[in-house]
Every structure is written in structure tokens, then in C-alpha cells.
Backbone as CSV, one residue per row, in Angstrom:
resi,resn,N_x,N_y,N_z,CA_x,CA_y,CA_z,C_x,C_y,C_z
1,MET,93.053,125.214,113.709,93.195,125.115,112.283,93.826,123.781,111.894
2,GLY,94.788,123.292,112.642,95.414,122.010,112.331,96.653,122.169,111.470
3,VAL,97.349,121.082,111.358,98.574,121.040,110.572,98.223,120.638,109.144
4,LYS,98.748,121.351,108.187,98.537,120.981,106.787,99.645,120.042,106.354
5,HIS,99.250,118.999,105.686,100.222,118.020,105.214,100.406,118.172,103.719
6,ASN,101.618,117.959,103.282,101.886,117.965,101.849,101.300,116.699,101.242
7,PRO,100.762,116.773,100.048,100.247,115.558,99.413,101.397,114.601,99.137
8,PRO,101.109,113.297,99.137,102.187,112.337,98.866,102.753,112.534,97.469
9,ILE,104.038,112.319,97.361,104.697,112.444,96.063,104.347,111.219,95.239
10,SER,103.855,111.435,94.055,103.462,110.337,93.188,104.692,109.726,92.537
11,ASN,104.680,108.417,92.433,105.780,107.709,91.775,105.555,107.592,90.276
12,VAL,104.473,108.192,89.780,104.174,108.117,88.347,105.281,108.781,87.544
13,ALA,105.758,109.925,88.031,106.785,110.672,87.303,108.094,109.888,87.230
14,THR,108.385,109.093,88.257,109.634,108.347,88.270,109.531,107.055,87.474
15,GLY,108.307,106.630,87.137,108.133,105.424,86.335,108.366,104.140,87.103
16,LYS,108.199,104.153,88.420,108.406,102.944,89.210,107.340,101.919,88.891
17,MET,107.722,100.666,89.051,106.814,99.555,88.794,106.706,98.707,90.057
18,LEU,105.576,98.024,90.186,105.319,97.145,91.323,105.079,95.731,90.822
19,ARG,105.662,94.756,91.494,105.397,93.341,91.222,104.410,92.893,92.300
20,ILE,103.211,92.485,91.873,102.129,92.144,92.793,101.810,90.663,92.635
21,THR,101.844,89.916,93.734,101.578,88.486,93.724,100.474,88.175,94.721
22,GLN,99.478,87.395,94.292,98.417,86.980,95.209,98.922,85.800,96.017
23,MET,98.945,85.953,97.349,99.455,84.915,98.228,98.351,84.169,98.969
24,HIS,97.189,84.788,99.125,96.088,84.182,99.873,94.799,84.300,99.060
25,SER,93.876,83.392,99.313,92.616,83.373,98.592,91.681,84.475,99.093
26,ALA,90.855,84.987,98.203,89.856,85.995,98.566,88.553,85.341,99.023
27,ILE,88.489,84.018,99.020,87.288,83.315,99.480,87.102,83.602,100.962
28,GLY,85.885,83.945,101.336,85.581,84.229,102.734,85.650,85.702,103.074
29,TYR,86.089,86.528,102.140,86.137,87.970,102.336,85.003,88.609,101.535
30,GLU,84.803,89.897,101.725,83.766,90.605,100.978,83.981,90.406,99.475
31,SER,82.883,90.348,98.739,82.986,90.107,97.294,83.750,91.235,96.588
32,SER,83.711,92.434,97.148,84.429,93.547,96.526,85.939,93.308,96.543
33,GLN,86.425,92.554,97.521,87.853,92.260,97.561,88.240,91.301,96.444
34,GLY,87.393,90.332,96.147,87.641,89.436,95.021,87.625,90.188,93.701
35,ARG,86.700,91.151,93.588,86.642,91.952,92.369,87.875,92.840,92.231
36,THR,88.421,93.303,93.343,89.633,94.119,93.306,90.820,93.289,92.825
37,VAL,90.900,92.042,93.281,91.961,91.140,92.806,91.857,90.987,91.290
38,LYS,90.648,90.765,90.785,90.449,90.613,89.338,90.789,91.905,88.593
39,ALA,90.454,93.058,89.202,90.738,94.343,88.562,92.245,94.583,88.428
40,LEU,93.028,93.992,89.320,94.483,94.091,89.210,95.026,93.168,88.116
41,GLY,94.177,92.300,87.582,94.611,91.397,86.514,95.100,90.062,87.031
42,ILE,94.792,89.757,88.268,95.208,88.487,88.869,94.039,87.520,88.770
43,HIS,94.285,86.334,88.198,93.210,85.379,87.970,93.358,84.089,88.752
44,LYS,94.522,83.842,89.346,94.695,82.619,90.125,95.760,82.838,91.194
45,MET,95.797,81.927,92.143,96.739,82.024,93.253,98.190,81.995,92.762
46,HIS,99.027,82.741,93.429,100.469,82.816,93.171,100.797,83.388,91.794
47,GLN,99.820,83.990,91.143,100.079,84.680,89.878,100.695,86.039,90.190
48,THR,101.625,86.452,89.369,102.297,87.734,89.549,102.005,88.629,88.354
49,VAL,101.705,89.891,88.652,101.524,90.897,87.616,102.434,92.076,87.936
50,VAL,102.812,92.813,86.910,103.630,94.008,87.081,102.793,95.193,86.651
51,LYS,102.654,96.154,87.560,101.831,97.334,87.305,102.639,98.586,87.594
52,ARG,102.289,99.669,86.888,102.903,100.965,87.149,102.430,101.463,88.512
53,ASP,103.319,102.080,89.273,103.019,102.575,90.612,102.238,103.887,90.503
54,THR,100.899,103.779,90.592,100.033,104.953,90.531,99.173,104.993,91.787
55,PRO,98.578,106.129,92.097,97.690,106.200,93.257,96.510,105.234,93.149
56,ASP,96.002,105.005,91.944,94.888,104.068,91.760,95.299,102.650,92.156
57,ILE,96.436,102.222,91.668,96.936,100.874,91.975,97.243,100.765,93.460
58,ARG,97.865,101.786,94.039,98.162,101.781,95.477,96.890,101.654,96.316
59,GLY,95.804,102.305,95.878,94.536,102.205,96.594,93.977,100.794,96.559
60,MET,94.072,100.142,95.393,93.606,98.761,95.285,94.455,97.838,96.156
61,ILE,95.759,98.058,96.152,96.656,97.241,96.966,96.326,97.422,98.445
62,PHE,96.068,98.657,98.863,95.762,98.920,100.263,94.506,98.165,100.707
63,LYS,93.519,98.085,99.828,92.261,97.431,100.164,92.441,95.933,100.400
64,ILE,93.353,95.311,99.656,93.515,93.852,99.756,94.939,93.474,100.137
65,GLN,95.588,94.320,100.902,96.991,94.090,101.253,97.208,92.780,102.004
66,HIS,96.193,92.283,102.698,96.316,91.030,103.448,96.337,89.810,102.523
67,LEU,96.046,90.001,101.245,96.031,88.898,100.281,97.253,88.888,99.374
68,LEU,98.038,89.953,99.411,99.081,90.165,98.412,100.487,90.223,98.996
69,ARG,101.461,90.033,98.098,102.858,90.384,98.357,103.228,91.397,97.281
70,VAL,103.752,92.536,97.694,104.064,93.619,96.764,105.541,93.964,96.880
71,GLU,106.208,94.077,95.739,107.622,94.440,95.695,107.809,95.573,94.695
72,GLU,108.620,96.562,95.053,108.978,97.615,94.111,110.146,97.125,93.278
73,LEU,110.092,97.377,91.992,111.158,96.941,91.093,112.158,98.064,90.905
74,ASP,113.446,97.713,90.918,114.467,98.713,90.610,114.661,98.751,89.089
75,ALA,115.528,99.608,88.618,115.701,99.827,87.183,116.103,98.536,86.447
76,ALA,116.994,97.757,87.034,117.444,96.527,86.373,116.308,95.516,86.263
77,GLU,115.523,95.385,87.318,114.399,94.460,87.289,113.332,94.932,86.312
78,GLN,113.133,96.242,86.217,112.158,96.777,85.273,112.552,96.440,83.848
79,ALA,113.842,96.548,83.544,114.314,96.229,82.198,114.106,94.738,81.912
80,GLU,114.350,93.899,82.916,114.157,92.464,82.768,112.687,92.128,82.541
81,GLU,111.778,92.771,83.299,110.353,92.540,83.133,109.870,93.031,81.781
82,GLY,110.447,94.135,81.310,110.065,94.689,80.011,110.481,93.777,78.869
83,ALA,111.537,93.004,79.052,112.032,92.121,78.007,111.168,90.881,77.848
84,LYS,110.333,90.585,78.852,109.485,89.377,78.804,108.340,89.533,77.857
């Protein structure tokens, strides 16, 4: 039968945010990876975007994790980002 695993706890309820920065170019990779970068709202190298931590965003990050730097923001940083 196998072991049943609990589904991952979503960070949506906690309101966590992620700071996502493109560190490497998508040139030379599958075109879908470039489209994923654009779908995250990143348009040029070293650009940073702040996104809510959802399963959809996590899936996109997982697909192109070799191109990105991702940081979770704490409450103080979230307030600072919100003020911008």
C-alpha cells in the first residue's frame, strides 16, 4: 500500500513573500524556461521581483531554479517592500 504523506503546508495562509532575482541568462535553455522567467515578471538580468509564496510560484521557481536566487522575506522586510 505504501506510506501516505501529508500534503505540504501552504505558506499562503501565513502571507509569506519571496524575493526572486534572475542571476543567470535563460539563453541556451529550453524556450519554456525563458517564458517562465517572463511569467514571473522578470524582464532583464539581476532584476528582482517580490511575489506571494504560493504553490504556483513555487512550481515556476522549481522549474528555473538554476537561473534564480530566491529569498524568503521576514515581516520587517515585507513591510519595507510594501512601502516601496
